C-alpha positions, 0 to 999 in steps of 0.5 A: 477468442478464449485466449484473449479473454484468459490473457485479459483476466490474467493481466487484470489479476496481476495489476490488481496487486498494485491496487490492493497494496495501495488500498492498505498503505494509503490509510497507514500513511495518512495516519502517520501524517496525523500522528506526526503532529503530536509533539515529542513522539510524533516523528518517531511514530510517523517513521515507524508507520511509514516503514510499515507502509513501505513493507506493505508496498513491497509485498509481491501480490 
């Protein structure tokens, strides 16, 4: 019985990493989409923010 509880807790902690990186990267991507509206510098700022969000998604938590 205790082994099942430990297994459930470990599985929950492993899956939580995906949720934590999404919590950080989704607002970044939303901000990049808003910034991309600005004429001239919008697309380059959006690309930089999108690259940073990709980096956050790649963090192995």
